C-alpha positions in Angstrom: -2.4 -2.4 8.6 -3.5 0.0 5.9 -5.4 3.2 6.5 -7.6 4.4 3.6 -9.4 7.6 2.7 -13.2 7.6 2.1 -12.4 7.2 -1.6 -10.4 4.0 -1.0 -7.0 5.7 -1.5 -4.3 4.3 0.7 -3.1 7.0 3.0 -0.8 5.1 5.3 0.7 1.6 5.5 1.5 0.9 9.1 4.4 -1.5 9.4 4.8 -1.6 13.2 3.5 -0.2 16.5 6.0 -0.2 19.4 6.5 1.5 22.7 9.3 3.9 23.5 9.1 4.8 27.1 5.6 6.3 27.7 5.1 7.0 24.0 3.7 4.8 21.2 5.8 4.8 18.0 4.0 4.0 14.7 6.3 3.3 11.8 5.0 3.1 8.2 4.8 4.8 4.9 2.6 7.8 4.1 0.9 7.9 0.7 3.0 4.9 -0.4 6.3 6.7 -0.5 7.3 8.7 2.6 8.7 6.6 5.4 7.6 8.0 8.7 7.7 7.5 12.5 4.8 8.9 14.4 5.1 9.4 18.2 1.9 9.5 20.3 2.1 10.8 23.9 -0.1 9.4 26.7 -2.2 12.5 26.9 -2.8 12.3 23.1 -3.8 8.7 23.4 -6.4 9.7 26.0 -7.6 12.5 23.8 -8.0 10.1 20.9 -9.9 7.7 23.0 -12.3 10.4 24.2 -13.1 11.1 20.6 -14.7 7.7 20.3 -18.4 7.8 20.9 -19.7 5.4 23.7 -21.4 3.3 21.1 -18.1 2.6 19.4 -16.3 2.0 22.7 -18.9 -0.7 23.6 -18.6 -2.3 20.1 -14.7 -2.4 20.1 -14.4 -5.9 21.5 -16.9 -7.2 18.8 -15.0 -5.4 16.0 -11.7 -6.8 17.2 -13.2 -10.3 17.2 -14.6 -9.8 13.7 -11.2 -8.6 12.5 -9.5 -11.6 14.1 -11.9 -14.1 12.5 -11.6 -12.5 9.1 -7.8 -12.5 9.2 -7.8 -16.1 10.4 -10.2 -17.2 7.7 -8.1 -15.5 5.0 -5.0 -17.3 6.2 -6.7 -20.7 6.2 -8.5 -20.3 2.9 -7.1 -22.4 0.0 -5.0 -20.5 -2.5 
């Protein structure tokens, strides 16, 4: 998964998301060069979720489905 700035600049390339006890561990590269591990505590996960407006929370299942379909279509497309 890649995270981009508004200008289309790659900010982070996420390689994996795992669990370490109660924390989420995100491994990746920042700005294409700096390998990093980011640890997210349960209270911070909740804080992030509360930042989502209700309209986005309600649309999340649809957005996940659209992402799944786009990824699958890309994998099936002839090369």
